[in-house]
C-alpha positions in Angstrom: 19.6 -7.7 -43.0 19.8 -8.7 -39.3 19.2 -5.7 -38.1 15.3 -5.9 -37.2 15.2 -9.2 -35.7 17.7 -8.3 -33.8 16.1 -5.6 -32.0 12.8 -7.6 -31.7 14.5 -9.8 -29.9 16.0 -7.0 -27.6 12.8 -5.7 -27.6 11.1 -8.8 -26.6 13.9 -9.2 -24.1 13.2 -6.5 -22.3 9.5 -6.8 -21.8 10.3 -10.3 -20.3 12.9 -8.8 -18.1 9.8 -6.3 -16.9 7.5 -9.3 -16.3 10.0 -10.6 -14.5 10.4 -8.1 -12.0 7.1 -7.5 -11.5 6.1 -10.7 -11.0 9.3 -10.8 -8.6 7.8 -8.0 -6.6 4.4 -9.7 -6.3 5.7 -12.9 -5.4 7.5 -11.0 -2.6 4.5 -8.9 -1.7 2.1 -12.3 -1.4 5.1 -13.6 1.3 5.2 -10.1 3.3 1.4 -10.6 3.0 1.7 -14.0 4.8 4.3 -14.1 6.7 4.3 -10.6 7.7 8.1 -9.9 7.6 9.8 -7.1 7.0 12.9 -8.4 4.6 9.9 -9.3 2.1 8.0 -6.0 2.0 11.4 -4.2 1.3 12.4 -6.6 -1.5 8.6 -6.3 -3.2 9.3 -2.4 -2.8 12.8 -2.5 -4.5 11.5 -5.1 -7.3 9.0 -2.5 -7.7 11.1 0.2 -8.0 13.3 -1.4 -10.4 10.2 -2.3 -12.3 9.7 1.7 -12.6 12.7 2.8 -13.8 12.9 -0.2 -17.0 9.4 1.1 -17.4 10.5 4.2 -17.9 12.9 3.2 -20.5 11.9 4.6 -24.0 11.0 1.4 -26.1 8.5 0.5 -29.0 5.2 -0.6 -27.7 4.6 -3.8 -26.1 3.0 -7.0 -27.2 -0.4 -7.0 -26.5 0.0 -10.4 -24.2 2.4 -8.3 -22.0 0.5 -5.5 -21.5 -2.6 -7.9 -19.6 -0.3 -9.9 -18.3 1.8 -7.0 -16.5 -1.4 -5.0 -15.9 -3.2 -8.3 -14.2 0.2 -8.3 -11.8 0.6 -4.6 -11.2 -3.3 -4.5 -9.8 -2.8 -7.2 -7.8 0.6 -6.0 -6.8 -1.1 -2.4 -6.0 -3.6 -4.6 -3.4 -2.1 -6.8 -1.7 1.3 -4.9 -1.5 0.1 -2.3 -0.1 -0.4 -3.9 3.4 2.6 -5.4 4.3 4.1 -1.8 3.0 1.8 0.6 4.7 2.2 -2.1 7.8 6.4 -1.5 7.2 6.0 2.1 7.9 3.8 2.2 10.3 6.1 -0.4 12.3 9.2 2.2 10.9 7.4 5.0 12.6 6.0 3.6 15.9 8.8 1.5 16.8 6.1 -0.9 18.1 4.7 1.1 20.6 0.9 0.5 19.8 -0.7 -2.5 20.9 -2.2 -4.4 17.9 -6.2 -5.0 18.8 -7.5 -8.6 18.2 -9.7 -7.0 15.1 -7.6 -5.1 13.1 -7.2 -1.9 14.9 -5.0 -0.8 18.0 -5.7 -0.3 21.8 -6.3 3.1 22.8 -6.9 4.6 26.2 -8.5 7.9 27.1 -8.3 9.9 30.3 -11.5 10.1 32.8 -12.1 12.5 35.8 -11.0 10.5 38.7 -12.7 9.5 41.5 -12.4 10.6 45.5 -10.6 7.1 45.5 -7.7 8.8 44.2 -6.0 11.6 46.4 -3.3 13.8 44.2 -4.4 13.3 40.6 -6.9 14.5 38.2 -8.0 11.7 36.0 -7.3 7.6 35.9 -6.7 5.4 32.8 -10.2 4.4 31.1 -10.4 1.7 30.2 -8.6 0.3 27.2 -10.8 0.2 23.6 -9.9 -1.2 19.9 -9.8 1.8 17.2 -9.4 1.9 13.7 -10.6 -1.6 12.9 -10.5 -3.6 9.6 -8.0 -1.8 8.9 -7.1 -4.6 6.2 -10.4 -4.8 4.3 -10.6 -1.1 4.2 -7.0 -0.8 2.4 -7.3 -3.6 0.0 -10.7 -2.0 -1.4 -9.4 1.5 -0.6 -5.8 0.5 -2.9 -7.9 -1.3 -5.4 -10.5 1.7 -6.0 -7.3 4.3 -6.6 -5.3 1.9 -8.6 -8.7 1.6 -10.9 -9.1 5.3 -10.8 -6.2 5.9 -12.0 -5.7 3.6 -15.2 -9.1 4.7 -15.9 -7.7 8.4 -16.4 -10.0 9.3 -13.3 -7.4 10.7 -10.8 -9.8 13.0 -9.1 -11.1 10.0 -7.6 -8.3 10.3 -5.0 -9.8 12.5 -3.3 -12.9 11.0 -3.1 -11.2 7.7 -1.6 -9.8 9.9 0.8 -12.6 11.7 1.9 -14.2 8.5 2.4 -12.0 7.1 4.7 -11.3 10.0 6.4 -15.5 10.5 7.2 -15.5 7.1 8.4 -12.9 7.4 10.7 -13.5 10.9 12.2 -14.7 9.6 15.2 -11.9 7.3 15.9 -9.6 9.7 15.4 -9.3 11.5 18.8 -6.2 10.0 20.3 -3.1 11.1 18.7 -1.8 7.2 17.8 -5.0 6.5 15.9 -4.4 9.9 14.0 -0.3 9.1 13.8 -1.8 5.5 12.4 -4.3 6.7 10.3 -2.2 9.4 8.6 1.0 7.3 7.9 -0.8 4.0 6.7 -3.1 6.1 4.4 -0.3 8.0 2.7 1.9 4.6 2.4 -1.1 2.7 0.8 -1.8 5.4 -1.7 1.9 5.9 -2.8 1.8 2.4 -3.1 -1.0 1.8 -5.2 0.0 5.5 -7.6 3.6 3.3 -7.9 1.8 0.3 -9.1 -0.6 1.8 -11.7 2.1 3.9 -12.8 3.8 1.6 -13.7 0.9 -0.5 -15.5 0.5 3.1 -17.2 4.2 2.9 -18.6 4.0 -0.4 -19.9 0.7 0.3 -22.0 1.9 3.1 -23.4 
C-alpha cells in the first residue's frame, strides 16, 4: 500500500537533487563570471557534468515546475557559464602568453619591411593593435543562439552561427595568436552551450 507514495517521494527527491546541482553550477558560473577565478569555473563545469549524469538516469516524467525551473536555469547557465569556461580553456592553452586588450580582445603585432635605419634586419615590428574585440558580447549571443536552436529542435543552426562568426572575424585572423584564440574559444563556448542544452532536453524528456 505504501509503494506508490514511497516511489513518488523518491521521484521528487531526484528532481530536487537535479535542480540543486544545476543551480549550484549556475551560482559557481556567476561567481566565475564576476570574479574571473579559475576554481569557480572548474567547479561549475564539474557540477554541470554531475547534473548531466543525474539527468541521464531513467526515471519518470518530471513535474512541470521542475521542467520550467531547470529549463530556465540551464539556459542562463549556458549563456553566462560559457564565458568563464572559454576563458579557462584559453588560459590553459596559451599560459597567459597573450596580452589582453582594453576592449575584450588581444594585442598582436605584425612585421613590416625595415627602413634604412635598421641595418642587418629585414623586418621591424609594427605597431601593436587589438583584434577579436567584443568577444564577451559575441560569446553571449552565440551561446544563446546555439542553446535555443538545440532546444527548438533545429541543431543545424549551429553551422549558421559558426559561419556568421567566422565570416565576421575573418579579417582579424591573420596572426597565429588570433586564430588559436578564435578556435579554442569558439569550441569551448559551443561545447558548453551544447552540454547545457542536453541537460535541459534530458530534464524535459
